[in-house]
PDB file with one MODEL, atoms N, CA, C and O in Angstrom:
MODEL        1
ATOM      1  N   UNK A   1     -33.183  21.772  24.785  1.00  0.00           N
ATOM      2  CA  UNK A   1     -32.157  21.442  25.339  1.00  0.00           C
ATOM      3  C   UNK A   1     -31.042  21.397  24.321  1.00  0.00           C
ATOM      4  O   UNK A   1     -29.899  21.763  24.595  1.00  0.00           O
ATOM      5  N   UNK A   2     -31.391  20.959  23.188  1.00  0.00           N
ATOM      6  CA  UNK A   2     -30.556  20.725  22.074  1.00  0.00           C
ATOM      7  C   UNK A   2     -29.949  21.994  21.644  1.00  0.00           C
ATOM      8  O   UNK A   2     -28.735  22.133  21.491  1.00  0.00           O
ATOM      9  N   UNK A   3     -30.864  22.959  21.443  1.00  0.00           N
ATOM     10  CA  UNK A   3     -30.397  24.487  21.111  1.00  0.00           C
ATOM     11  C   UNK A   3     -29.895  25.467  22.054  1.00  0.00           C
ATOM     12  O   UNK A   3     -29.119  26.366  21.729  1.00  0.00           O
ATOM     13  N   UNK A   4     -30.375  25.274  23.307  1.00  0.00           N
ATOM     14  CA  UNK A   4     -30.005  26.172  24.262  1.00  0.00           C
ATOM     15  C   UNK A   4     -29.619  25.587  25.708  1.00  0.00           C
ATOM     16  O   UNK A   4     -30.211  24.654  26.249  1.00  0.00           O
ATOM     17  N   UNK A   5     -28.514  26.299  26.250  1.00  0.00           N
ATOM     18  CA  UNK A   5     -28.029  25.698  27.683  1.00  0.00           C
ATOM     19  C   UNK A   5     -29.177  26.309  28.565  1.00  0.00           C
ATOM     20  O   UNK A   5     -29.877  27.278  28.270  1.00  0.00           O
ATOM     21  N   UNK A   6     -29.223  25.661  29.537  1.00  0.00           N
ATOM     22  CA  UNK A   6     -30.021  26.000  30.849  1.00  0.00           C
ATOM     23  C   UNK A   6     -29.774  27.332  31.295  1.00  0.00           C
ATOM     24  O   UNK A   6     -30.692  28.097  31.590  1.00  0.00           O
ATOM     25  N   UNK A   7     -28.337  27.694  31.367  1.00  0.00           N
ATOM     26  CA  UNK A   7     -27.722  29.129  31.769  1.00  0.00           C
ATOM     27  C   UNK A   7     -28.150  29.989  31.025  1.00  0.00           C
ATOM     28  O   UNK A   7     -27.824  31.072  31.510  1.00  0.00           O
ATOM     29  N   UNK A   8     -28.841  30.160  29.879  1.00  0.00           N
ATOM     30  CA  UNK A   8     -29.386  31.085  29.077  1.00  0.00           C
ATOM     31  C   UNK A   8     -30.475  31.691  29.765  1.00  0.00           C
ATOM     32  O   UNK A   8     -30.696  32.901  29.731  1.00  0.00           O
ATOM     33  N   UNK A   9     -31.217  30.786  30.444  1.00  0.00           N
ATOM     34  CA  UNK A   9     -32.452  31.249  31.167  1.00  0.00           C
ATOM     35  C   UNK A   9     -32.347  31.411  32.798  1.00  0.00           C
ATOM     36  O   UNK A   9     -33.252  31.794  33.541  1.00  0.00           O
ATOM     37  N   UNK A  10     -31.106  31.051  33.142  1.00  0.00           N
ATOM     38  CA  UNK A  10     -31.049  31.257  34.673  1.00  0.00           C
ATOM     39  C   UNK A  10     -29.956  32.043  35.195  1.00  0.00           C
ATOM     40  O   UNK A  10     -29.939  32.364  36.383  1.00  0.00           O
ATOM     41  N   UNK A  11     -28.942  32.413  34.300  1.00  0.00           N
ATOM     42  CA  UNK A  11     -27.802  33.060  34.946  1.00  0.00           C
ATOM     43  C   UNK A  11     -28.246  34.395  34.997  1.00  0.00           C
ATOM     44  O   UNK A  11     -29.294  34.759  34.463  1.00  0.00           O
ATOM     45  N   UNK A  12     -27.418  35.208  35.675  1.00  0.00           N
ATOM     46  CA  UNK A  12     -27.442  36.657  35.707  1.00  0.00           C
ATOM     47  C   UNK A  12     -27.413  37.358  34.206  1.00  0.00           C
ATOM     48  O   UNK A  12     -26.510  37.198  33.385  1.00  0.00           O
ATOM     49  N   UNK A  13     -28.448  38.067  34.051  1.00  0.00           N
ATOM     50  CA  UNK A  13     -28.469  38.610  32.761  1.00  0.00           C
ATOM     51  C   UNK A  13     -29.288  37.921  31.531  1.00  0.00           C
ATOM     52  O   UNK A  13     -29.502  38.291  30.376  1.00  0.00           O
ATOM     53  N   UNK A  14     -29.618  36.873  32.198  1.00  0.00           N
ATOM     54  CA  UNK A  14     -30.448  35.804  31.342  1.00  0.00           C
ATOM     55  C   UNK A  14     -31.634  36.039  30.572  1.00  0.00           C
ATOM     56  O   UNK A  14     -32.183  37.095  30.888  1.00  0.00           O
ATOM     57  N   UNK A  15     -32.237  35.358  29.614  1.00  0.00           N
ATOM     58  CA  UNK A  15     -33.326  35.976  28.927  1.00  0.00           C
ATOM     59  C   UNK A  15     -34.651  36.307  29.522  1.00  0.00           C
ATOM     60  O   UNK A  15     -35.473  37.088  29.042  1.00  0.00           O
ATOM     61  N   UNK A  16     -34.767  35.591  30.674  1.00  0.00           N
ATOM     62  CA  UNK A  16     -36.143  36.133  31.501  1.00  0.00           C
ATOM     63  C   UNK A  16     -35.931  37.357  32.307  1.00  0.00           C
ATOM     64  O   UNK A  16     -36.914  37.985  32.701  1.00  0.00           O
ATOM     65  N   UNK A  17     -34.998  37.661  32.522  1.00  0.00           N
ATOM     66  CA  UNK A  17     -34.339  38.955  33.358  1.00  0.00           C
ATOM     67  C   UNK A  17     -34.796  39.994  32.340  1.00  0.00           C
ATOM     68  O   UNK A  17     -35.191  41.098  32.716  1.00  0.00           O
ATOM     69  N   UNK A  18     -34.753  39.693  31.215  1.00  0.00           N
ATOM     70  CA  UNK A  18     -34.875  40.954  30.101  1.00  0.00           C
ATOM     71  C   UNK A  18     -36.269  40.924  30.055  1.00  0.00           C
ATOM     72  O   UNK A  18     -36.762  41.917  29.518  1.00  0.00           O
ATOM     73  N   UNK A  19     -37.067  40.062  30.468  1.00  0.00           N
ATOM     74  CA  UNK A  19     -38.542  40.173  30.348  1.00  0.00           C
ATOM     75  C   UNK A  19     -39.235  40.693  31.322  1.00  0.00           C
ATOM     76  O   UNK A  19     -40.454  40.849  31.236  1.00  0.00           O
ATOM     77  N   UNK A  20     -38.451  41.059  32.486  1.00  0.00           N
ATOM     78  CA  UNK A  20     -39.105  41.408  33.801  1.00  0.00           C
ATOM     79  C   UNK A  20     -40.089  42.569  33.611  1.00  0.00           C
ATOM     80  O   UNK A  20     -39.680  43.651  33.191  1.00  0.00           O
ATOM     81  N   UNK A  21     -41.254  42.382  33.883  1.00  0.00           N
ATOM     82  CA  UNK A  21     -42.461  43.425  33.659  1.00  0.00           C
ATOM     83  C   UNK A  21     -43.172  43.321  32.378  1.00  0.00           C
ATOM     84  O   UNK A  21     -44.105  44.080  32.115  1.00  0.00           O
ATOM     85  N   UNK A  22     -42.721  42.310  31.484  1.00  0.00           N
ATOM     86  CA  UNK A  22     -43.521  42.320  30.382  1.00  0.00           C
ATOM     87  C   UNK A  22     -44.470  40.958  30.465  1.00  0.00           C
ATOM     88  O   UNK A  22     -44.428  40.184  31.422  1.00  0.00           O
ATOM     89  N   UNK A  23     -45.113  40.832  29.605  1.00  0.00           N
ATOM     90  CA  UNK A  23     -46.402  39.803  29.604  1.00  0.00           C
ATOM     91  C   UNK A  23     -45.669  38.467  29.446  1.00  0.00           C
ATOM     92  O   UNK A  23     -44.455  38.473  29.242  1.00  0.00           O
ATOM     93  N   UNK A  24     -46.313  37.396  29.526  1.00  0.00           N
ATOM     94  CA  UNK A  24     -45.860  35.839  29.560  1.00  0.00           C
ATOM     95  C   UNK A  24     -46.159  35.757  28.166  1.00  0.00           C
ATOM     96  O   UNK A  24     -45.442  35.002  27.509  1.00  0.00           O
ATOM     97  N   UNK A  25     -47.224  36.483  27.478  1.00  0.00           N
ATOM     98  CA  UNK A  25     -47.838  36.374  26.199  1.00  0.00           C
ATOM     99  C   UNK A  25     -46.736  36.570  25.027  1.00  0.00           C
ATOM    100  O   UNK A  25     -46.633  35.973  23.955  1.00  0.00           O
ATOM    101  N   UNK A  26     -45.914  37.647  25.610  1.00  0.00           N
ATOM    102  CA  UNK A  26     -44.949  38.111  24.528  1.00  0.00           C
ATOM    103  C   UNK A  26     -43.907  36.943  24.232  1.00  0.00           C
ATOM    104  O   UNK A  26     -43.523  36.662  23.096  1.00  0.00           O
ATOM    105  N   UNK A  27     -43.535  36.356  25.291  1.00  0.00           N
ATOM    106  CA  UNK A  27     -42.352  35.424  25.254  1.00  0.00           C
ATOM    107  C   UNK A  27     -43.165  34.177  24.629  1.00  0.00           C
ATOM    108  O   UNK A  27     -42.636  33.723  23.614  1.00  0.00           O
ATOM    109  N   UNK A  28     -44.341  33.545  25.043  1.00  0.00           N
ATOM    110  CA  UNK A  28     -45.071  32.407  24.347  1.00  0.00           C
ATOM    111  C   UNK A  28     -45.247  32.837  22.846  1.00  0.00           C
ATOM    112  O   UNK A  28     -45.145  31.833  22.140  1.00  0.00           O
ATOM    113  N   UNK A  29     -45.462  33.913  22.146  1.00  0.00           N
ATOM    114  CA  UNK A  29     -45.563  34.061  21.068  1.00  0.00           C
ATOM    115  C   UNK A  29     -44.530  34.124  20.210  1.00  0.00           C
ATOM    116  O   UNK A  29     -44.615  33.765  19.036  1.00  0.00           O
ATOM    117  N   UNK A  30     -43.408  34.624  20.796  1.00  0.00           N
ATOM    118  CA  UNK A  30     -42.061  34.629  20.259  1.00  0.00           C
ATOM    119  C   UNK A  30     -41.490  33.101  20.242  1.00  0.00           C
ATOM    120  O   UNK A  30     -40.845  32.709  19.269  1.00  0.00           O
ATOM    121  N   UNK A  31     -41.669  32.529  20.996  1.00  0.00           N
ATOM    122  CA  UNK A  31     -41.183  31.364  21.008  1.00  0.00           C
ATOM    123  C   UNK A  31     -42.024  30.168  19.955  1.00  0.00           C
ATOM    124  O   UNK A  31     -41.427  29.194  19.495  1.00  0.00           O
ATOM    125  N   UNK A  32     -43.282  30.412  19.727  1.00  0.00           N
ATOM    126  CA  UNK A  32     -44.242  29.863  19.199  1.00  0.00           C
ATOM    127  C   UNK A  32     -43.871  30.268  17.586  1.00  0.00           C
ATOM    128  O   UNK A  32     -43.746  29.444  16.680  1.00  0.00           O
ATOM    129  N   UNK A  33     -43.744  31.552  17.472  1.00  0.00           N
ATOM    130  CA  UNK A  33     -43.283  32.184  16.020  1.00  0.00           C
ATOM    131  C   UNK A  33     -41.985  31.727  15.439  1.00  0.00           C
ATOM    132  O   UNK A  33     -41.842  31.652  14.218  1.00  0.00           O
ATOM    133  N   UNK A  34     -40.922  31.383  16.381  1.00  0.00           N
ATOM    134  CA  UNK A  34     -39.604  31.273  15.956  1.00  0.00           C
ATOM    135  C   UNK A  34     -38.843  29.989  16.179  1.00  0.00           C
ATOM    136  O   UNK A  34     -37.777  29.850  15.580  1.00  0.00           O
ATOM    137  N   UNK A  35     -39.251  29.102  16.925  1.00  0.00           N
ATOM    138  CA  UNK A  35     -38.865  27.872  17.505  1.00  0.00           C
ATOM    139  C   UNK A  35     -39.537  26.699  17.021  1.00  0.00           C
ATOM    140  O   UNK A  35     -40.750  26.738  16.814  1.00  0.00           O
ATOM    141  N   UNK A  36     -38.846  25.634  16.816  1.00  0.00           N
ATOM    142  CA  UNK A  36     -37.377  25.668  16.479  1.00  0.00           C
ATOM    143  C   UNK A  36     -37.177  26.414  15.248  1.00  0.00           C
ATOM    144  O   UNK A  36     -38.008  26.552  14.350  1.00  0.00           O
ATOM    145  N   UNK A  37     -35.888  26.927  15.294  1.00  0.00           N
ATOM    146  CA  UNK A  37     -35.390  27.599  14.106  1.00  0.00           C
ATOM    147  C   UNK A  37     -35.560  27.136  12.656  1.00  0.00           C
ATOM    148  O   UNK A  37     -35.795  27.885  11.708  1.00  0.00           O
ATOM    149  N   UNK A  38     -35.398  25.684  12.599  1.00  0.00           N
ATOM    150  CA  UNK A  38     -35.711  24.961  11.529  1.00  0.00           C
ATOM    151  C   UNK A  38     -36.860  24.568  11.073  1.00  0.00           C
ATOM    152  O   UNK A  38     -37.088  24.129   9.945  1.00  0.00           O
ATOM    153  N   UNK A  39     -37.779  24.756  12.155  1.00  0.00           N
ATOM    154  CA  UNK A  39     -39.443  24.561  11.889  1.00  0.00           C
ATOM    155  C   UNK A  39     -40.372  25.494  12.638  1.00  0.00           C
ATOM    156  O   UNK A  39     -41.298  24.938  13.227  1.00  0.00           O
ATOM    157  N   UNK A  40     -40.297  26.727  12.718  1.00  0.00           N
ATOM    158  CA  UNK A  40     -41.078  27.440  13.550  1.00  0.00           C
ATOM    159  C   UNK A  40     -42.428  27.015  13.786  1.00  0.00           C
ATOM    160  O   UNK A  40     -42.925  26.276  12.936  1.00  0.00           O
ATOM    161  N   UNK A  41     -43.098  27.340  14.765  1.00  0.00           N
ATOM    162  CA  UNK A  41     -44.515  27.059  14.941  1.00  0.00           C
ATOM    163  C   UNK A  41     -44.936  25.496  14.800  1.00  0.00           C
ATOM    164  O   UNK A  41     -46.132  25.210  14.854  1.00  0.00           O
ATOM    165  N   UNK A  42     -44.132  24.665  14.652  1.00  0.00           N
ATOM    166  CA  UNK A  42     -44.397  23.315  14.316  1.00  0.00           C
ATOM    167  C   UNK A  42     -44.910  22.428  15.426  1.00  0.00           C
ATOM    168  O   UNK A  42     -45.432  21.339  15.188  1.00  0.00           O
ATOM    169  N   UNK A  43     -44.741  22.944  16.715  1.00  0.00           N
ATOM    170  CA  UNK A  43     -45.155  22.309  17.762  1.00  0.00           C
ATOM    171  C   UNK A  43     -46.638  22.581  18.144  1.00  0.00           C
ATOM    172  O   UNK A  43     -47.136  23.600  17.667  1.00  0.00           O
ATOM    173  N   UNK A  44     -47.360  21.842  18.899  1.00  0.00           N
ATOM    174  CA  UNK A  44     -48.591  22.209  19.367  1.00  0.00           C
ATOM    175  C   UNK A  44     -48.464  23.188  20.671  1.00  0.00           C
ATOM    176  O   UNK A  44     -47.742  23.082  21.662  1.00  0.00           O
ATOM    177  N   UNK A  45     -49.345  24.092  20.343  1.00  0.00           N
ATOM    178  CA  UNK A  45     -49.383  25.265  21.370  1.00  0.00           C
ATOM    179  C   UNK A  45     -49.087  24.768  22.901  1.00  0.00           C
ATOM    180  O   UNK A  45     -48.343  25.380  23.667  1.00  0.00           O
ATOM    181  N   UNK A  46     -49.743  23.638  23.208  1.00  0.00           N
ATOM    182  CA  UNK A  46     -49.506  23.105  24.395  1.00  0.00           C
ATOM    183  C   UNK A  46     -47.954  22.634  24.737  1.00  0.00           C
ATOM    184  O   UNK A  46     -47.566  22.650  25.905  1.00  0.00           O
ATOM    185  N   UNK A  47     -47.341  22.337  23.970  1.00  0.00           N
ATOM    186  CA  UNK A  47     -45.910  22.005  23.942  1.00  0.00           C
ATOM    187  C   UNK A  47     -45.215  23.092  24.231  1.00  0.00           C
ATOM    188  O   UNK A  47     -44.352  23.022  25.105  1.00  0.00           O
ATOM    189  N   UNK A  48     -45.488  24.417  23.484  1.00  0.00           N
ATOM    190  CA  UNK A  48     -44.852  25.588  23.688  1.00  0.00           C
ATOM    191  C   UNK A  48     -45.056  26.054  25.100  1.00  0.00           C
ATOM    192  O   UNK A  48     -44.085  26.460  25.739  1.00  0.00           O
ATOM    193  N   UNK A  49     -46.344  26.017  25.666  1.00  0.00           N
ATOM    194  CA  UNK A  49     -46.452  26.314  26.867  1.00  0.00           C
ATOM    195  C   UNK A  49     -45.745  25.455  27.800  1.00  0.00           C
ATOM    196  O   UNK A  49     -45.361  26.048  28.808  1.00  0.00           O
ATOM    197  N   UNK A  50     -45.501  24.354  27.744  1.00  0.00           N
ATOM    198  CA  UNK A  50     -44.717  23.382  28.658  1.00  0.00           C
ATOM    199  C   UNK A  50     -43.368  23.983  28.697  1.00  0.00           C
ATOM    200  O   UNK A  50     -42.768  24.249  29.739  1.00  0.00           O
ATOM    201  N   UNK A  51     -42.841  24.218  27.268  1.00  0.00           N
ATOM    202  CA  UNK A  51     -41.469  24.674  27.321  1.00  0.00           C
ATOM    203  C   UNK A  51     -41.280  25.896  28.199  1.00  0.00           C
ATOM    204  O   UNK A  51     -40.442  26.008  29.095  1.00  0.00           O
ATOM    205  N   UNK A  52     -42.244  26.863  27.788  1.00  0.00           N
ATOM    206  CA  UNK A  52     -42.121  28.056  28.702  1.00  0.00           C
ATOM    207  C   UNK A  52     -42.380  27.845  30.226  1.00  0.00           C
ATOM    208  O   UNK A  52     -41.820  28.573  31.046  1.00  0.00           O
ATOM    209  N   UNK A  53     -43.055  27.053  30.524  1.00  0.00           N
ATOM    210  CA  UNK A  53     -43.471  26.635  32.052  1.00  0.00           C
ATOM    211  C   UNK A  53     -41.991  26.058  32.482  1.00  0.00           C
ATOM    212  O   UNK A  53     -41.518  26.497  33.530  1.00  0.00           O
ATOM    213  N   UNK A  54     -41.403  25.308  31.891  1.00  0.00           N
ATOM    214  CA  UNK A  54     -40.131  24.759  32.422  1.00  0.00           C
ATOM    215  C   UNK A  54     -38.911  25.655  32.493  1.00  0.00           C
ATOM    216  O   UNK A  54     -38.053  25.573  33.372  1.00  0.00           O
ATOM    217  N   UNK A  55     -38.909  26.681  31.299  1.00  0.00           N
ATOM    218  CA  UNK A  55     -37.931  28.034  31.685  1.00  0.00           C
ATOM    219  C   UNK A  55     -38.256  28.663  32.828  1.00  0.00           C
ATOM    220  O   UNK A  55     -37.364  29.186  33.495  1.00  0.00           O
ATOM    221  N   UNK A  56     -39.588  28.712  33.232  1.00  0.00           N
ATOM    222  CA  UNK A  56     -40.088  29.596  34.277  1.00  0.00           C
ATOM    223  C   UNK A  56     -39.593  28.914  35.877  1.00  0.00           C
ATOM    224  O   UNK A  56     -39.304  29.493  36.924  1.00  0.00           O
ATOM    225  N   UNK A  57     -39.650  27.374  35.509  1.00  0.00           N
ATOM    226  CA  UNK A  57     -39.625  26.846  36.777  1.00  0.00           C
ATOM    227  C   UNK A  57     -37.951  26.993  37.076  1.00  0.00           C
ATOM    228  O   UNK A  57     -37.574  27.122  38.241  1.00  0.00           O
ATOM    229  N   UNK A  58     -36.938  26.963  35.915  1.00  0.00           N
ATOM    230  CA  UNK A  58     -35.797  26.850  35.826  1.00  0.00           C
ATOM    231  C   UNK A  58     -35.242  27.994  36.379  1.00  0.00           C
ATOM    232  O   UNK A  58     -34.231  27.949  37.080  1.00  0.00           O
ATOM    233  N   UNK A  59     -35.932  29.181  36.067  1.00  0.00           N
ATOM    234  CA  UNK A  59     -35.643  30.624  36.461  1.00  0.00           C
ATOM    235  C   UNK A  59     -35.913  30.878  38.042  1.00  0.00           C
ATOM    236  O   UNK A  59     -35.555  31.919  38.592  1.00  0.00           O
ATOM    237  N   UNK A  60     -36.703  29.629  38.842  1.00  0.00           N
ATOM    238  CA  UNK A  60     -37.177  29.827  40.010  1.00  0.00           C
ATOM    239  C   UNK A  60     -38.532  30.171  40.477  1.00  0.00           C
ATOM    240  O   UNK A  60     -38.895  30.249  41.650  1.00  0.00           O
ATOM    241  N   UNK A  61     -39.374  30.406  39.207  1.00  0.00           N
ATOM    242  CA  UNK A  61     -40.654  30.876  39.588  1.00  0.00           C
ATOM    243  C   UNK A  61     -41.612  29.651  39.952  1.00  0.00           C
ATOM    244  O   UNK A  61     -41.579  28.622  39.276  1.00  0.00           O
ATOM    245  N   UNK A  62     -42.421  29.791  40.987  1.00  0.00           N
ATOM    246  CA  UNK A  62     -43.254  28.905  41.492  1.00  0.00           C
ATOM    247  C   UNK A  62     -44.056  28.284  40.471  1.00  0.00           C
ATOM    248  O   UNK A  62     -44.378  28.972  39.502  1.00  0.00           O
ATOM    249  N   UNK A  63     -44.414  27.118  40.543  1.00  0.00           N
ATOM    250  CA  UNK A  63     -45.482  26.440  39.477  1.00  0.00           C
ATOM    251  C   UNK A  63     -46.810  26.680  40.320  1.00  0.00           C
ATOM    252  O   UNK A  63     -46.834  26.729  41.550  1.00  0.00           O
ATOM    253  N   UNK A  64     -47.950  26.827  39.456  1.00  0.00           N
ATOM    254  CA  UNK A  64     -49.103  26.875  39.580  1.00  0.00           C
ATOM    255  C   UNK A  64     -49.836  25.644  39.778  1.00  0.00           C
ATOM    256  O   UNK A  64     -49.351  24.521  39.635  1.00  0.00           O
ATOM    257  N   UNK A  65     -51.146  25.929  40.146  1.00  0.00           N
ATOM    258  CA  UNK A  65     -51.963  24.606  40.390  1.00  0.00           C
ATOM    259  C   UNK A  65     -52.396  24.108  39.158  1.00  0.00           C
ATOM    260  O   UNK A  65     -52.802  22.948  39.093  1.00  0.00           O
ATOM    261  N   UNK A  66     -52.365  24.856  38.132  1.00  0.00           N
ATOM    262  CA  UNK A  66     -52.963  24.183  36.751  1.00  0.00           C
ATOM    263  C   UNK A  66     -51.698  24.650  35.530  1.00  0.00           C
ATOM    264  O   UNK A  66     -50.675  25.319  35.675  1.00  0.00           O
ATOM    265  N   UNK A  67     -52.185  24.090  34.518  1.00  0.00           N
ATOM    266  CA  UNK A  67     -51.357  24.098  33.496  1.00  0.00           C
ATOM    267  C   UNK A  67     -50.969  25.475  33.140  1.00  0.00           C
ATOM    268  O   UNK A  67     -51.751  26.297  33.618  1.00  0.00           O
ATOM    269  N   UNK A  68     -49.937  26.024  32.399  1.00  0.00           N
ATOM    270  CA  UNK A  68     -50.160  27.260  31.990  1.00  0.00           C
ATOM    271  C   UNK A  68     -50.766  27.330  30.521  1.00  0.00           C
ATOM    272  O   UNK A  68     -50.587  26.629  29.525  1.00  0.00           O
ATOM    273  N   UNK A  69     -51.616  28.537  30.794  1.00  0.00           N
ATOM    274  CA  UNK A  69     -52.733  28.583  29.601  1.00  0.00           C
ATOM    275  C   UNK A  69     -52.137  28.802  28.423  1.00  0.00           C
ATOM    276  O   UNK A  69     -50.932  29.050  28.416  1.00  0.00           O
ATOM    277  N   UNK A  70     -52.943  28.744  27.102  1.00  0.00           N
ATOM    278  CA  UNK A  70     -52.271  28.914  25.860  1.00  0.00           C
ATOM    279  C   UNK A  70     -52.934  29.920  25.188  1.00  0.00           C
ATOM    280  O   UNK A  70     -52.594  30.170  24.031  1.00  0.00           O
ATOM    281  N   UNK A  71     -53.789  30.514  25.698  1.00  0.00           N
ATOM    282  CA  UNK A  71     -54.821  31.710  25.029  1.00  0.00           C
ATOM    283  C   UNK A  71     -54.108  33.125  25.498  1.00  0.00           C
ATOM    284  O   UNK A  71     -53.701  33.482  26.604  1.00  0.00           O
ATOM    285  N   UNK A  72     -54.116  33.756  24.280  1.00  0.00           N
ATOM    286  CA  UNK A  72     -53.671  35.228  24.507  1.00  0.00           C
ATOM    287  C   UNK A  72     -54.005  36.062  25.686  1.00  0.00           C
ATOM    288  O   UNK A  72     -53.232  36.761  26.342  1.00  0.00           O
ATOM    289  N   UNK A  73     -55.087  35.906  25.828  1.00  0.00           N
ATOM    290  CA  UNK A  73     -55.941  36.860  26.982  1.00  0.00           C
ATOM    291  C   UNK A  73     -55.354  36.618  28.464  1.00  0.00           C
ATOM    292  O   UNK A  73     -55.119  37.451  29.339  1.00  0.00           O
ATOM    293  N   UNK A  74     -55.179  35.115  28.473  1.00  0.00           N
ATOM    294  CA  UNK A  74     -54.876  34.621  29.831  1.00  0.00           C
ATOM    295  C   UNK A  74     -53.296  35.042  30.261  1.00  0.00           C
ATOM    296  O   UNK A  74     -52.926  35.382  31.385  1.00  0.00           O
ATOM    297  N   UNK A  75     -52.454  34.918  29.013  1.00  0.00           N
ATOM    298  CA  UNK A  75     -51.145  34.969  29.091  1.00  0.00           C
ATOM    299  C   UNK A  75     -50.755  36.529  29.076  1.00  0.00           C
ATOM    300  O   UNK A  75     -49.706  37.023  29.489  1.00  0.00           O
ATOM    301  N   UNK A  76     -51.903  37.210  28.475  1.00  0.00           N
ATOM    302  CA  UNK A  76     -51.233  38.823  28.743  1.00  0.00           C
ATOM    303  C   UNK A  76     -51.545  39.157  30.180  1.00  0.00           C
ATOM    304  O   UNK A  76     -50.829  39.959  30.780  1.00  0.00           O
ATOM    305  N   UNK A  77     -52.513  38.620  30.725  1.00  0.00           N
ATOM    306  CA  UNK A  77     -52.717  39.118  32.191  1.00  0.00           C
ATOM    307  C   UNK A  77     -51.622  38.492  33.122  1.00  0.00           C
ATOM    308  O   UNK A  77     -51.803  38.674  34.326  1.00  0.00           O
ATOM    309  N   UNK A  78     -50.511  37.783  32.745  1.00  0.00           N
ATOM    310  CA  UNK A  78     -49.551  37.337  33.515  1.00  0.00           C
ATOM    311  C   UNK A  78     -48.190  38.168  33.080  1.00  0.00           C
ATOM    312  O   UNK A  78     -47.802  38.410  31.936  1.00  0.00           O
ATOM    313  N   UNK A  79     -47.581  38.532  34.345  1.00  0.00           N
ATOM    314  CA  UNK A  79     -46.367  39.303  33.924  1.00  0.00           C
ATOM    315  C   UNK A  79     -45.212  38.613  34.478  1.00  0.00           C
ATOM    316  O   UNK A  79     -45.254  37.894  35.477  1.00  0.00           O
ATOM    317  N   UNK A  80     -44.279  38.844  33.848  1.00  0.00           N
ATOM    318  CA  UNK A  80     -42.812  38.200  34.596  1.00  0.00           C
ATOM    319  C   UNK A  80     -42.371  39.348  35.768  1.00  0.00           C
ATOM    320  O   UNK A  80     -42.425  40.562  35.568  1.00  0.00           O
ATOM    321  N   UNK A  81     -42.012  38.836  36.782  1.00  0.00           N
ATOM    322  CA  UNK A  81     -41.427  39.271  38.106  1.00  0.00           C
ATOM    323  C   UNK A  81     -40.247  38.473  38.542  1.00  0.00           C
ATOM    324  O   UNK A  81     -40.269  37.288  38.874  1.00  0.00           O
ATOM    325  N   UNK A  82     -39.095  39.357  38.497  1.00  0.00           N
ATOM    326  CA  UNK A  82     -38.040  38.631  38.996  1.00  0.00           C
ATOM    327  C   UNK A  82     -38.141  38.106  40.512  1.00  0.00           C
ATOM    328  O   UNK A  82     -38.443  38.744  41.520  1.00  0.00           O
ATOM    329  N   UNK A  83     -37.773  36.663  40.362  1.00  0.00           N
ATOM    330  CA  UNK A  83     -38.159  36.053  41.893  1.00  0.00           C
ATOM    331  C   UNK A  83     -37.160  36.636  42.818  1.00  0.00           C
ATOM    332  O   UNK A  83     -36.066  36.943  42.344  1.00  0.00           O
ATOM    333  N   UNK A  84     -37.430  36.860  44.278  1.00  0.00           N
ATOM    334  CA  UNK A  84     -36.697  37.192  45.414  1.00  0.00           C
ATOM    335  C   UNK A  84     -35.330  36.498  45.375  1.00  0.00           C
ATOM    336  O   UNK A  84     -35.183  35.349  44.957  1.00  0.00           O
ATOM    337  N   UNK A  85     -34.439  37.196  45.794  1.00  0.00           N
ATOM    338  CA  UNK A  85     -33.421  36.400  45.917  1.00  0.00           C
ATOM    339  C   UNK A  85     -32.426  36.470  44.964  1.00  0.00           C
ATOM    340  O   UNK A  85     -31.443  35.734  45.042  1.00  0.00           O
TER     341      UNK A  85
ENDMDL
END
């Protein structure tokens, strides 16, 4: 939250709206490779998954029964879908 405002992920036209129909892997890979800007890929993959899960939650997506996976195959099987309403 030091680098981004929550509105960047929740307001109309926000980041996740642009991802509608794309795989969760695409966002995970981008966040992992580019963030934080001063030390890309410096966090544990589980931390990047937790950040992405928080973004999804803030966007109104329901939480699952398990943690968000970190492997490519699993994340490619999940696609963004705009929540109803």
